[in-house]
Structure formats: structure tokens, C-alpha cells
C-alpha positions, 0 to 999 in steps of 0.5 A: 429053870434051875430053881435057885441061883445065878452064877457069873464068873470072870478069868483075868490075867492073874485072878479068877472071880466067881459070884452067885446069887443067894436063895434056895427054892422050896421044892418046885415052888418059886418061894425062896425058903432059905436066904443066904443058902451057900452055893459056892465052895473053895478047894485047896485055897486055889479053886472055886466051885459054884452050883445052881440047881436044887439045894439037895441035888448039888449037896449030893454032887458036891459030896461025891466030888469031895470023895473022888478027889480025896481018893485020887490023892490018897490012892494015886497021889494025884494033885488035882488041876482045875481041869481034873476037878472040872472033868470029875464033876462032869463025869458025876453029872453025866452019870447022875443025869437021870437022878435029879428032878431039875438041872444042876450046873456049875462053874469051876475056876482057879489055878493049877498046882504049878501056878499056871492059869487061871482056868475057868470051865462051865460044867453043864447038867449033862456033863458038858465041859466048856472052857471060857474066859467069862461065863454065866449059868443058872436061872438068870444066865441070859441077863447076867451073860448079856452084862458080862458080854457088853463089859468084858475086856482082856485086861480087866483089873480085879476091881473092874471085874468085881464091878462088872460081876456085881452088876451082872448078878444084881441085874439078874436077881432083880429080874428072876423070881428064884433069885433073892434081890435083897441080899448081896451076891456071894462073891469070892476070888483067887489070885495067882498063888505066891511063888513058894506055894506048895500043894501040901500047904493048901491041901484042905477040903472045905466043901461041906461047911454049910 
């Protein structure tokens, strides 16, 4: 039990789609103390990062991720790929694995600076890094993953993927008490960047707008 949120994600031919149920639990109770708590963030307008776990825990992790990625760019001029963002997050979660009272898990999905992709990674609470075409994690992941597994196919359109993702998240929220079934899931997507996309045009951090 991660006390807050279920994430589901799909990587299509030219898009990634990520959704998360709303709600933040109060301490270790099953009470939803904050409806609409933000659990998904966008980097560089091409990568989505979504978290499950205690709200204060992943806020800390998210802040560390932002700091490391900024340092990489300003010190070494490293333009992060989806895998580099995922690997950095994996290292943070592994190094902090004894700090948090419950697991923090994440899904990272998006496109690389050269427009290659899409790529989707599941980052586990102990730093596990697993590439997937579709995935779910969090309190209701068993239910959400079952819906994704039964309906996913290689050539999904964005609209078809949205319907499957909404179904997976709404089904999970209806069955898991730490998810809020009364609010629509937060869903965002990134399509393959345009031909003249450059890193400098999209270099903006919006991770901590809570």
C-alpha cells in the first residue's frame, strides 16, 4: 500500500499517455486529506513524470530530481534523455530507500531531444528501472494493469489509448480506498515533437508548481 494514487501509462506509436488518480492520504490513515493533489509533472515539454506514495516523500524526491538535472545541464551541458531522467530518479530512490516510511514509485515517459521515442520506464521504490510499452503502479495497480493488459494493442490511436487509460484508472479508483473515485483522473500526453523542435525552446522546469 503506497497511501495515495494509482498511475497508468501507455506508449503509442507517436505519443505517450500518462494518468494518475487524485488524492493524498493523511499520514498513515486511509483518509483522503487533499483532493486534487498534484502527482504528475512535465519536464522540457516532452517528458512526463508521475508519482505514487506519500505526498511529502515524492515532493522531496521531485525536488532532488530537478536539482540533479539542472546541475547536469549547467555544469556539463547534458541534455537529458528519457532514460537519463529515469536513471537519475532510480538512483535517488535507491539512495533514499531507508528514508521514507512507505514506498515511492514513479513512471517516466516521453521523447528524447532528437525526437526519438517514445520511451516509458517504471521506476520502483528500490530503484528498479524497467522499460515497458504500458504500465501501472501504485495502490490500485493490479486492477489498472488488468484493464491495460486486456485492451492494449500495438497500433492504438491517441483517442483509443485515452479511453483505455480512463477505464483503467476509474476502475482502480472505484475499488481502492486511498484513491478518490469522485474526481476525474489527471491525464496528460506528449506527442512526438515537431520537426524544428530544439532543446533550448523547451528548456523549462515546471516540477514544483503545486
